[in-house]
C-alpha positions in Angstrom: -99.4 32.4 -75.3 -96.5 33.1 -73.0 -94.3 33.8 -76.0 -96.8 36.5 -77.3 -96.9 38.2 -73.9 -93.2 38.3 -73.8 -92.9 39.8 -77.3 -95.5 42.4 -76.4 -93.5 43.4 -73.3 -90.3 43.7 -75.3 -92.0 46.0 -77.8 -93.3 48.2 -75.0 -89.8 48.3 -73.4 -88.2 49.3 -76.7 -90.8 52.0 -77.2 -90.2 53.4 -73.7 -86.5 53.4 -74.3 -87.0 55.2 -77.7 -89.1 57.9 -76.1 -86.6 58.3 -73.3 -83.7 58.6 -75.8 -85.8 61.0 -77.9 -86.6 63.1 -74.9 -82.9 63.2 -74.0 -82.0 64.2 -77.6 -84.7 66.8 -77.7 -83.7 68.1 -74.3 -80.0 68.3 -75.3 -80.9 70.0 -78.6 -83.3 72.3 -76.8 -80.7 73.2 -74.3 -78.2 73.8 -77.0 -80.7 75.9 -78.9 -81.4 78.0 -75.8 -77.7 78.3 -75.2 -77.1 79.5 -78.7 -80.1 81.7 -78.6 -79.0 83.3 -75.3 -75.5 83.8 -76.7 -77.0 85.4 -79.8 -79.2 87.6 -77.8 -76.3 88.6 -75.6 -74.2 89.5 -78.6 -77.1 91.6 -79.9 -77.5 93.4 -76.6 -73.8 94.2 -76.3 -73.3 95.2 -79.9 -71.7 98.6 -80.1 -73.8 101.1 -82.0 -72.0 103.1 -84.7 -73.5 104.8 -87.7 -71.8 106.7 -90.4 -71.6 110.4 -89.5 -71.9 109.3 -85.8 -75.5 110.7 -85.5 -78.6 108.5 -85.7 -81.9 110.1 -86.1 -85.0 108.4 -84.6 -88.1 109.4 -86.4 -91.4 110.0 -84.5 -93.5 106.9 -84.1 -90.7 104.4 -84.7 -91.0 101.2 -82.6 -88.3 99.4 -80.7 -88.4 96.6 -83.2 -88.1 98.9 -86.2 -85.2 100.8 -84.6 -83.3 97.6 -83.6 -83.6 96.2 -87.2 -82.6 99.5 -88.7 -79.5 99.7 -86.5 -78.3 96.1 -86.8 -79.8 94.9 -90.1 -76.3 94.6 -91.6 -75.0 92.4 -88.7 -77.8 90.0 -87.8 -80.8 88.3 -89.5 -84.0 90.2 -89.3 -85.9 87.3 -87.6 -83.3 87.2 -84.8 -83.6 91.0 -84.3 -87.4 90.6 -84.3 -87.2 87.8 -81.8 -84.8 89.9 -79.6 -87.3 92.8 -79.8 -90.2 90.6 -78.8 -88.3 89.3 -75.7 -86.6 92.5 -74.6 -88.5 95.3 -76.3 -90.8 96.1 -73.4 -87.8 97.2 -71.4 -87.3 100.1 -73.8 -90.8 101.3 -74.3 -91.2 105.1 -74.8 -88.1 105.7 -76.9 -88.1 109.4 -78.0 -87.5 110.9 -81.4 -84.5 113.0 -82.0 -80.8 112.7 -83.0 -78.5 110.5 -80.9 -74.8 110.2 -80.9 -73.7 106.8 -82.2 -69.9 106.7 -82.2 -69.5 103.1 -81.2 -69.1 103.6 -77.5 -72.5 102.5 -76.4 -74.1 99.0 -76.6 -77.5 98.5 -78.1 -79.2 98.4 -74.7 -77.4 101.5 -73.5 -78.3 103.2 -76.8 -82.0 102.3 -76.4 -81.9 103.5 -72.7 -80.5 106.9 -74.0 -83.5 107.0 -76.4 -85.9 106.3 -73.5 -84.4 109.2 -71.6 -84.4 111.5 -74.6 -80.6 112.1 -74.3 -80.5 113.7 -77.7 -77.3 114.7 -79.4 -76.4 118.4 -78.8 -73.8 119.4 -81.4 -71.2 121.9 -80.2 -71.6 125.2 -82.1 -68.3 126.0 -83.8 -66.7 129.3 -82.9 -64.0 131.7 -84.0 -62.1 133.9 -81.6 -60.8 137.4 -82.1 -58.2 137.9 -79.4 -57.6 141.2 -77.7 -54.6 142.9 -79.4 -54.9 140.9 -82.6 -54.3 142.9 -85.8 -56.8 143.0 -88.7 -54.5 141.1 -91.0 -54.0 138.3 -88.4 -57.8 138.0 -87.8 -58.5 137.9 -91.6 -56.0 135.1 -91.9 -57.7 133.2 -89.1 -61.1 133.6 -90.6 -60.0 132.5 -94.0 -58.3 129.4 -92.5 -61.5 128.0 -91.0 -62.3 125.1 -93.3 -66.0 124.7 -92.5 -66.7 128.5 -92.8 -67.9 129.2 -96.3 -66.0 131.9 -98.2 -68.0 134.8 -99.6 -67.3 135.4 -103.3 -66.8 139.1 -102.7 -64.8 138.8 -99.4 -61.5 140.3 -100.7 -63.3 143.0 -102.8 -65.3 144.2 -99.9 -62.6 144.1 -97.3 -60.2 146.0 -99.5 -62.6 148.9 -99.6 -63.1 149.8 -95.9 -65.0 153.0 -96.5 -67.7 151.3 -98.7 -67.8 148.3 -96.4 -68.4 150.4 -93.3 -71.1 152.5 -95.1 -72.8 149.3 -96.4 -72.7 147.4 -93.1 -73.4 150.0 -90.4 -76.4 152.3 -89.8 -75.8 156.0 -89.4 -76.1 155.6 -85.6 -73.6 152.8 -85.6 -71.2 154.8 -87.8 -71.4 157.7 -85.4 -70.6 155.4 -82.5 -67.2 154.5 -84.0 -66.5 158.1 -85.1 -67.6 157.8 -88.7 -66.2 156.2 -91.9 -62.4 155.4 -91.9 -59.7 154.2 -94.2 -59.1 151.0 -92.3 -61.0 148.4 -90.3 -58.1 148.1 -87.8 -59.4 148.6 -84.3 -63.0 148.4 -85.3 -63.7 144.7 -84.7 -64.6 143.8 -81.1 -62.5 141.0 -79.6 -64.8 138.1 -78.6 -65.6 134.5 -79.3 -68.1 134.3 -82.1 -70.2 131.3 -82.9 -70.9 130.6 -86.6 -73.8 128.8 -88.1 -74.8 127.1 -91.4 -75.6 130.4 -93.2 -72.5 132.3 -92.0 -69.6 133.1 -94.2 -66.1 134.6 -93.6 -67.6 138.1 -94.5 -70.5 137.7 -92.1 -68.1 137.1 -89.2 -66.3 140.3 -89.9 -69.7 142.1 -90.0 -70.6 140.6 -86.6 -67.4 141.8 -85.0 -67.8 145.2 -86.5 -71.4 145.6 -85.4 -70.4 144.4 -81.9 -67.8 147.2 -81.6 -70.3 149.8 -82.8 -72.9 148.5 -80.3 -70.3 148.6 -77.5 -69.1 152.1 -78.3 -72.6 153.4 -78.6 -73.2 152.4 -75.0 -69.8 153.3 -73.5 -68.7 156.5 -75.3 -71.5 158.6 -73.6 -70.3 157.4 -70.2 -66.7 158.5 -70.7 -64.9 160.9 -68.4 -65.7 164.2 -70.0 -62.4 165.6 -69.1 -60.3 163.3 -71.3 -58.4 164.9 -74.1 -59.9 162.8 -77.0 -63.2 164.2 -78.2 -63.9 161.5 -80.8 -64.8 157.8 -80.4 -62.3 156.8 -83.1 -59.4 158.6 -81.3 -60.4 156.7 -78.1 -60.1 153.4 -80.1 -56.7 154.4 -81.3 -55.5 155.1 -77.8 -57.2 151.9 -76.5 -55.4 149.9 -79.2 -52.0 151.2 -78.1 -52.9 150.5 -74.4 -53.9 147.0 -75.4 -50.5 146.3 -77.0 -48.5 147.9 -74.1 -49.8 145.7 -71.3 -51.7 142.5 -70.7 -52.3 143.4 -67.1 -55.7 144.8 -66.6 -54.9 146.6 -63.4 -52.2 148.7 -65.2 -54.2 149.9 -68.2 -55.9 152.9 -66.6 -52.5 154.1 -65.4 -51.0 153.6 -68.8 -53.9 155.6 -70.3 -53.1 158.4 -67.8 -49.4 158.5 -68.9 -50.4 158.8 -72.6 -53.0 161.5 -71.8 -50.5 163.5 -69.7 -47.9 163.3 -72.5 -50.5 164.4 -75.1 -51.5 167.4 -73.0 -47.8 168.5 -72.8 -47.2 168.0 -76.5 -44.8 165.2 -75.7 -44.3 162.3 -78.1 -45.9 159.0 -76.9 -42.7 157.0 -77.6 -44.5 153.7 -77.6 -42.8 150.7 -79.3 -45.9 148.8 -80.4 -46.9 151.7 -82.6 -43.5 151.8 -84.2 -43.7 148.1 -84.8 -47.0 148.4 -86.5 -45.5 151.0 -88.8 -42.8 148.5 -89.8 -45.5 145.9 -90.5 -48.9 145.2 -88.8 -47.6 141.7 -88.0 -44.1 142.7 -87.0 -43.0 140.9 -83.8 -39.7 142.7 -83.1 -37.3 143.4 -81.7 -37.0 146.9 -83.1 -33.6 148.1 -84.4 -32.2 151.6 -83.9 -32.7 152.3 -87.6 -36.4 151.3 -87.3 -36.9 153.6 -84.3 -35.3 156.5 -86.2 -37.1 156.0 -89.5 -40.1 158.3 -89.7 -43.4 156.7 -90.5 -47.0 157.8 -89.6 -46.8 155.3 -86.8 -43.4 156.3 -85.3 -44.3 157.9 -82.0 -40.6 158.6 -81.5 -40.5 161.0 -84.4 -44.1 162.4 -84.4 -46.4 163.8 -81.7 -50.0 162.9 -81.2 -51.9 159.7 -81.9 -51.2 157.3 -84.7 -53.5 157.7 -87.8 -55.4 154.5 -87.1 -55.6 152.0 -84.3 -52.7 149.4 -84.2 -54.8 146.4 -83.0 -58.2 145.3 -81.9 -58.7 146.7 -78.4 -60.7 144.8 -75.8 -63.2 146.1 -73.3 -60.6 146.7 -70.6 -58.4 148.8 -72.8 -61.4 150.8 -74.1 -62.5 151.4 -70.6 -59.0 152.6 -69.7 -59.0 155.1 -72.6 -62.4 156.4 -71.6 -61.7 156.4 -67.8 -58.0 157.0 -67.2 -56.5 157.0 -63.7 -55.9 160.3 -62.0 -52.1 160.4 -62.1 -49.1 162.7 -62.8 -47.0 159.9 -64.3 -45.3 160.6 -67.6 -43.2 157.5 -68.1 -43.4 153.8 -67.6 -41.0 150.9 -68.3 -41.1 147.2 -67.8 -40.0 145.8 -64.4 -38.3 142.8 -65.9 -38.0 140.5 -68.9 -41.3 139.0 -68.0 -44.4 141.0 -69.1 -46.4 139.5 -66.3 -44.3 141.5 -63.8 -45.8 144.7 -65.1 -44.3 148.2 -65.3 -42.7 150.9 -63.1 -44.4 154.3 -63.5 -42.5 157.6 -63.0 -43.5 161.3 -62.7 -40.1 162.6 -63.8 -37.4 161.8 -66.3 -34.9 161.3 -63.4 -37.1 158.7 -61.8 -37.7 157.0 -65.2 -34.0 156.8 -66.0 -33.5 155.1 -62.6 -36.3 152.6 -63.4 -34.8 152.0 -66.9 -31.4 151.2 -65.3 -33.1 148.7 -62.9 -34.9 147.1 -65.9 -31.6 146.7 -67.9 -29.9 145.3 -64.9 -32.6 142.6 -64.4 -32.6 141.8 -68.1 -28.8 141.4 -68.0 -29.0 139.1 -64.9 -31.6 137.0 -66.6 -29.5 136.6 -69.7 -26.5 135.6 -67.7 -28.7 133.1 -65.8 -29.8 131.5 -69.1 -26.2 131.3 -70.3 -25.1 129.5 -67.1 -27.8 126.9 -67.3 
């Protein structure tokens, strides 16, 4: 009898030990599973979100679970992503439809927070800039070089026939604003930064700039100083284009305009180097040689009086305003103060004063060259 009781007690003891060991094993395995699960969840949470094209579009009605699986299905099992969404999904309720920037810089949780806040991707609109003083040929090259701006099949054909292009592009009122139809588009495109969109082409950008100039002149030409010598908007643009190339200092331009008007009134030649340079080539950078200054061309203002036959660049608003509203001045001459264009010009009422200013300019240029040689 005692033996049976003892055996029964031993069996109970073994059973208890078994359950204890089993509990320990289950606890260890459970802890390990929790550890692995937490590590997995942490990896999912911190996973950097990148999609091809860098823009992810969230459709309306998509759930957090659907979104997470869609974003990470190539990196984690669906059941783990579903489980992650079940545990953490409530933290990201209210994600909003739209396009989101996914360049690999944000973790999944940060990305979902952005969706909660509706921080949609706002793409930058590409632009092309027509700089004041740029020539037509330089701007055409810039437009044609823009890779993501489609080329119009008839671009060259239309641009090479300015008269027809102007007639086809502008209304009668707009043509009147720029002084009619002309042989060149030089000076007729308004300097500005132009955005371009999906339907734009290289030709449409030229049209935009042309219409902008027509619109500007339509407003500003009637406001002109009625005493100015030029009686035609096109002549004003010619003079403005020369002013544009003579100085980059806005405060000087009205005075430079006065000098040119004073010379025109007296029948004096304008004697402006930028015009001569344009006659050599629209993209000629200089310096001019004596033979080039002496060679007669329609743009050589050292051999011919009056304005050049066309503008020599695209004048900006400041230069146009200077041509329309010149300063009241008796000055007939101007010369640079130094080698640096930022220093501006010296204006003179007489040739004697001008010659003195020229001597000062040459002296400063000589000193500057000697300084460079000594360095």
